[in-house]
C-alpha positions in Angstrom: -33.5 17.6 -1.1 -30.4 16.4 -2.4 -29.8 12.9 -2.9 -27.5 12.7 -0.2 -30.0 14.6 2.8 -32.8 12.6 1.2 -30.9 9.4 2.3 -30.2 10.8 5.7 -33.6 12.2 6.3 -35.1 8.6 6.0 -33.0 7.2 8.8 -34.5 7.0 12.4 -34.0 9.1 14.8 -32.6 12.1 12.0 -33.6 15.6 12.5 -34.2 16.9 9.3 -34.0 20.5 10.5 -30.3 19.5 11.1 -29.7 18.5 7.6 -27.8 22.1 6.4 -24.2 22.6 6.0 -21.8 22.4 9.1 -24.8 20.7 11.2 -23.6 17.5 13.3 -25.5 14.3 13.1 -25.5 10.5 14.4 -27.2 8.0 11.6 -27.5 4.4 11.4 -25.1 2.7 9.0 -26.1 0.2 7.1 -22.4 -1.2 6.3 -19.5 -1.1 8.1 -16.1 -1.7 6.2 -12.7 -2.2 7.1 -9.6 -3.7 5.4 -6.2 -5.7 6.8 -4.6 -2.2 7.4 -7.2 -0.4 8.9 -9.0 -3.3 10.6 -5.8 -3.7 13.5 -6.1 -0.5 14.4 -10.2 -0.5 15.0 -9.7 -4.1 16.8 -7.4 -2.2 19.3 -9.6 0.4 19.9 -12.7 -1.9 20.2 -10.9 -4.3 22.6 -10.1 -1.5 24.9 -13.5 0.8 24.6 -16.5 -1.6 24.5 -17.6 -4.7 26.2 -17.0 -7.0 23.8 -19.9 -7.0 21.5 -20.5 -6.0 18.2 -23.9 -4.4 18.0 -25.0 -5.4 14.6 -22.6 -8.1 13.3 -24.1 -8.5 10.0 -23.5 -5.0 9.1 -20.2 -5.5 9.3 -17.6 -6.5 6.6 -13.7 -7.1 6.9 -11.7 -7.6 3.8 -8.0 -8.8 3.5 -7.0 -7.1 0.3 -4.0 -4.4 0.6 -0.8 -6.5 1.4 -2.4 -9.8 0.4 -1.4 -12.6 -0.2 0.9 -11.7 2.5 3.7 -10.0 1.5 5.9 -10.4 4.7 5.5 -11.3 8.1 4.1 -8.3 9.6 1.3 -8.5 7.1 0.8 -12.1 7.9 0.3 -11.3 11.3 -2.0 -8.5 10.7 -4.6 -10.8 8.8 -4.4 -13.5 11.1 -5.4 -10.5 13.6 -8.4 -9.6 11.6 -9.6 -13.1 10.7 -9.6 -14.3 14.1 -11.5 -11.1 15.4 -13.9 -12.0 12.4 -14.5 -15.6 13.2 -14.9 -14.8 17.1 -17.3 -12.0 16.4 -19.4 -13.8 13.5 -18.6 -11.0 11.1 -18.4 -11.2 7.1 -14.8 -11.7 6.1 -12.8 -12.2 2.7 -9.7 -13.7 3.1 -6.7 -13.1 0.4 -7.8 -13.6 -3.1 -11.2 -12.8 -2.7 -10.9 -9.4 -4.1 -10.5 -5.5 -3.5 -13.4 -4.1 -1.4 -14.6 -1.5 -3.2 -14.8 -4.0 -6.1 -15.7 -7.1 -4.1 -18.7 -5.2 -2.1 -20.7 -4.6 -5.0 -20.3 -7.7 -6.3 -21.3 -9.3 -3.8 -24.7 -7.6 -3.3 -23.4 -6.1 0.2 -25.1 -2.5 -1.0 -27.5 -1.2 -2.0 -29.1 2.2 -3.3 -30.1 4.5 -0.5 -27.4 3.0 2.1 -25.2 4.7 4.1 -21.8 3.3 4.3 -18.7 3.9 6.4 -15.6 2.7 5.8 -11.7 2.8 7.1 -10.5 3.7 3.9 -10.8 6.7 1.7 -12.2 5.3 -1.2 -15.4 4.0 0.4 -16.9 7.0 -1.7 -16.8 4.4 -4.4 -20.2 3.5 -3.8 -22.1 6.7 -4.2 -22.1 5.4 -7.7 -24.7 3.3 -6.8 -26.8 5.9 -4.8 -25.6 5.1 -1.4 -24.2 7.6 0.4 -20.7 6.3 1.5 -17.6 8.0 3.2 -14.4 7.4 4.6 -13.4 7.5 8.2 -10.9 6.8 10.9 -10.2 3.2 12.4 -11.4 4.2 15.4 -14.6 5.7 14.0 -15.1 2.1 12.8 -14.5 0.7 16.2 -17.5 3.0 17.6 -19.9 2.2 14.7 -18.8 -1.7 15.5 -20.2 -0.7 19.4 -23.2 1.2 18.5 -24.2 0.9 15.0 -24.0 4.3 13.9 -21.6 7.1 12.9 -21.5 10.6 13.0 -21.3 13.0 10.5 -20.7 17.0 9.8 -23.0 17.8 6.8 -21.0 19.0 4.0 -21.6 21.7 1.5 -23.5 19.9 -1.6 -22.3 20.8 -5.1 -24.5 19.6 -8.1 -21.9 18.6 -10.8 -24.0 18.7 -14.4 -22.4 16.1 -16.8 -23.4 17.2 -20.4 -22.4 16.4 -23.6 -21.4 13.3 -25.6 -18.6 11.7 -24.9 -15.7 11.1 -27.7 -13.8 7.7 -28.3 -11.5 6.4 -25.5 -13.5 8.6 -23.1 -14.6 7.3 -20.0 -15.0 8.0 -16.0 -11.6 7.9 -15.4 -11.1 10.6 -18.1 -14.4 12.8 -16.6 -13.1 12.8 -12.8 -9.5 13.3 -13.9 -10.3 16.3 -15.8 -12.5 17.5 -12.9 -9.9 17.1 -10.8 -7.7 19.2 -12.7 -10.2 22.0 -12.8 -10.7 22.5 -9.2 -7.6 20.8 -7.6 -6.9 18.5 -5.0 -8.9 20.3 -2.4 -11.5 22.1 -4.8 -13.9 20.3 -2.8 -12.6 19.9 0.3 -15.2 18.4 2.8 -18.4 19.2 0.4 -20.5 16.8 -1.2 -20.8 16.0 -4.9 -23.9 15.3 -6.5 -23.5 13.9 -10.2 -26.6 14.4 -13.1 -27.1 15.2 -16.3 -27.4 13.6 -19.6 -23.9 12.2 -19.9 -24.0 10.5 -16.6 -26.9 8.5 -18.0 -25.0 7.4 -20.7 -22.5 6.1 -18.8 -21.8 2.6 -17.9 -21.9 1.8 -13.8 -18.7 0.9 -14.4 -17.7 4.1 -15.4 -19.6 5.7 -12.8 -17.8 3.7 -10.1 -14.6 4.8 -11.3 -15.9 8.7 -10.9 -17.1 8.2 -7.6 -14.2 6.4 -6.4 -12.1 9.2 -7.2 -14.0 11.9 -5.6 -12.2 11.9 -2.9 -9.1 12.9 -4.8 -10.5 16.7 -5.0 -11.3 16.5 -0.7 -15.0 15.5 -1.5 -16.3 13.9 1.6 -19.0 11.8 -0.6 -19.7 11.8 -4.5 -23.0 10.6 -4.9 -25.5 9.9 -8.5 -28.5 9.5 -9.3 -30.5 5.5 -9.3 -31.4 5.0 -12.6 -32.1 1.5 -14.5 -28.7 0.3 -14.7 -28.2 0.4 -10.6 -31.7 -1.0 -10.2 -30.7 -3.8 -12.6 -27.4 -4.3 -11.0 -28.9 -4.3 -7.9 -31.8 -6.8 -8.7 -29.4 -9.4 -9.8 -27.0 -9.2 -6.7 -29.1 -7.4 -3.7 -28.4 -9.5 -0.2 -31.2 -7.9 1.6 -34.6 -6.0 0.8 -34.0 -2.4 -0.2 -36.2 0.5 -1.0 -34.8 2.6 -3.9 -35.4 6.5 -4.2 -39.0 7.3 -5.2 -39.7 6.6 -9.4 -38.6 9.8 -10.8 -36.7 11.3 -8.0 -34.0 13.5 -9.4 -31.9 16.7 -8.4 -32.1 17.8 -12.0 -34.4 20.8 -10.5 -33.1 20.5 -6.7 -32.4 23.7 -5.5 -30.9 22.3 -2.5 -27.0 23.0 -3.2 -24.6 25.6 -2.0 -22.9 25.7 -5.3 -23.0 24.1 -9.3 -20.7 23.3 -11.8 -21.3 22.1 -15.5 -18.6 20.2 -17.5 -19.3 20.0 -21.3 -17.9 16.3 -21.6 -17.9 16.3 -25.2 -14.7 18.6 -24.9 -12.7 16.1 -22.8 -9.9 14.0 -24.7 -8.4 10.9 -23.2 -6.7 12.1 -20.0 -3.3 11.6 -18.3 -2.4 12.7 -14.8 1.2 13.8 -15.1 3.4 12.5 -12.0 3.0 14.5 -8.4 -0.6 14.5 -7.8 -4.3 13.5 -10.0 -4.4 17.0 -10.4 -1.8 17.5 -12.8 -4.2 16.2 -15.5 -4.1 16.8 -19.3 -5.1 15.3 -22.4 -3.0 12.7 -23.9 -2.4 14.5 -27.1 -0.8 17.2 -25.3 1.6 14.9 -23.5 5.5 14.8 -24.6 6.8 11.3 -25.1 7.3 10.0 -22.0 8.9 6.7 -21.6 7.9 4.1 -19.0 9.0 1.3 -16.8 5.8 -0.3 -16.0 2.0 -0.5 -16.8 -0.4 -1.5 -14.2 -4.1 -2.4 -15.0 -6.5 -2.7 -12.2 -7.5 -1.4 -8.8 -10.7 -0.2 -7.1 -10.9 2.5 -9.6 -10.6 0.8 -13.0 -10.6 -2.9 -12.0 -14.1 -3.9 -13.5 -15.1 -6.1 -16.2 -15.5 -3.5 -18.8 -11.8 -2.0 -18.0 -10.7 -5.4 -18.8 -12.6 -5.4 -21.9 -11.5 -2.1 -23.2 -7.9 -3.0 -22.2 -7.6 -6.0 -24.0 -9.5 -4.6 -26.9 -6.4 -2.3 -27.6 -3.7 -5.1 -27.0 -5.3 -7.9 -28.8 -2.8 -9.5 -31.2 0.1 -7.1 -30.0 3.2 -7.4 -27.6 4.5 -4.9 -24.7 7.4 -3.2 -25.1 10.2 -5.6 -24.4 12.1 -3.6 -22.0 8.4 -3.0 -19.8 6.6 -4.4 -17.2 2.9 -5.4 -18.1 0.9 -5.9 -14.7 -2.8 -6.8 -15.0 -4.8 -7.4 -11.6 -8.3 -9.1 -11.6 -10.2 -7.2 -8.8 -12.1 -10.2 -7.8 -12.0 -13.9 -7.8 -15.1 -14.0 -9.8 -13.6 -11.3 -12.4 -10.4 -13.8 -12.4 -12.6 -16.6 -13.6 -14.6 -14.9 -16.1 -11.4 -13.1 -17.9 -9.8 -17.3 -17.8 -13.4 -18.3 -19.4 -13.7 -15.6 -21.8 -10.3 -15.6 -23.1 -9.4 -12.0 -22.0 -6.9 -13.6 -19.6 -5.3 -15.1 -22.7 -4.6 -12.0 -24.6 -3.0 -10.6 -21.7 -0.7 -13.0 -21.1 0.0 -13.7 -25.1 1.1 -10.2 -24.7 3.3 -10.4 -22.3 1.6 -9.1 -19.1 2.1 -10.8 -15.5 -1.5 -11.8 -14.0 -1.5 -11.3 -10.1 -4.1 -12.6 -8.0 -6.8 -10.2 -7.2 -5.1 -7.4 -4.6 -4.7 -3.8 -4.2 -1.2 -4.6 -5.1 1.1 -1.7 -6.0 -1.5 0.9 -5.9 -0.4 1.9 -2.3 2.8 0.8 -2.9 2.3 -2.5 -0.8 3.8 -5.6 -3.5 3.3 -6.9 -7.0 5.0 -4.1 -8.9 6.7 -1.7 -6.8 8.9 0.8 -8.5 12.7 1.3 -8.3 14.7 4.7 -8.1 13.9 6.7 -11.3 11.2 4.2 -12.7 7.8 5.6 -14.4 4.5 3.5 -14.2 1.3 4.5 -15.9 -1.6 2.9 -14.2 -5.2 2.6 -13.9 -5.0 3.6 -10.0 -6.3 6.5 -8.3 -3.2 8.3 -6.9 0.3 9.3 -7.9 2.1 11.3 -5.3 5.6 10.9 -5.0 6.7 7.8 -3.4 2.9 6.4 -3.5 4.0 3.1 -5.6 7.4 2.4 -4.3 10.8 4.5 -4.1 10.6 8.5 -3.8 12.7 8.9 -6.5 9.9 7.1 -9.0 7.0 8.6 -10.8 3.5 7.6 -11.5 1.4 8.4 -13.9 -2.5 8.0 -14.0 -4.7 7.0 -17.0 -7.8 4.9 -18.6 -7.3 1.3 -19.0 -7.5 1.8 -23.0 -4.4 4.6 -22.4 -2.6 2.0 -20.5 -2.9 -0.8 -22.8 -1.6 1.3 -25.7 1.0 2.8 -23.8 2.2 -0.6 -22.8 2.9 -1.5 -26.4 4.5 1.6 -27.2 7.1 1.8 -24.2 5.4 5.3 -23.6 2.6 7.3 -22.9 0.6 7.8 -26.3 -3.2 7.8 -27.3 -5.0 4.6 -28.2 -6.0 5.9 -31.6 -2.3 6.1 -32.3 -1.1 2.6 -31.6 -1.5 0.3 -35.2 
């Protein structure tokens, strides 16, 4: 079977005969996630339709990360509602400053291979990098999962993505996924499951794989999952909070025929990518872009907010200054990462370059706070979406890139390839 169907087939009460595209099934959820934006809606549905009991409190995780530290009275009231609910029902709750949900949960060892993870956030697909079947859903579906411990799925078509070739300099997972979205469009994998394999994938760091999985939803995918290898097992063994069963040794989709489509990508032909304003699908090589002046650079988010991302950005900007008229914002994605950045000197590199260091938060990614754009301003960000109005004023523009391109552009004051910074 495909990776996703293999996971589903191992769950109790799942009829393997129904694991074909278009079939509806119900399966136990191992992790049920929501945040300060989506949880209040789930609470309302839960309190209206339930008997007041969460079926499996140990599976529920609530994270305050989007509008925290609270940006206004409304956000403070929302987080208060979530906090009180969590304490009342004894579920895991990470308050403001703990971190961004999709970085925090893996860091905390709350997601393991073979899990089914559902979350009231579209970027729940991130956990596919760990060999988990992970998908976003609505707040009312999350409320139902709280009540029953189960979630419903319509089995998507499965698409095998084979990543071949050797990556070039300054190329990472962000460039691969932007390239893929640029090739197929924002609806090119609509309600399909993307399953990644290939030699280039094996050589990618787990951080880069998280980035790829995170943005599979940007081309419409229901999930984006990857094979479990020694990198995943090593990461999990150091963090797992509960027992888990990885796939059988040698389990692979390389020779599997249980797919509805196949796509091969020669990663050696991919240069560092930039998604021009308006859509992640507007991606092209940074070397093809004319000089585009920018007003702000943001490094962080659930897409590129992991240790490797900050290390790469720091290596580019070390000993340099951000452009004088540019705002340079660095957002550590978890408290633990922030502490490590301070201890190992990365925070000082960014501060010396003129960066503003934010507490862990989603911040400006969804137009929340900590870097909102005014009319006519442009930002280059390591985030995941750049639709009109996403980061502020409807007349502002957002461009997407990897952390190295972002750091180089912070120095230049316009979008530029890292290799061109002296």
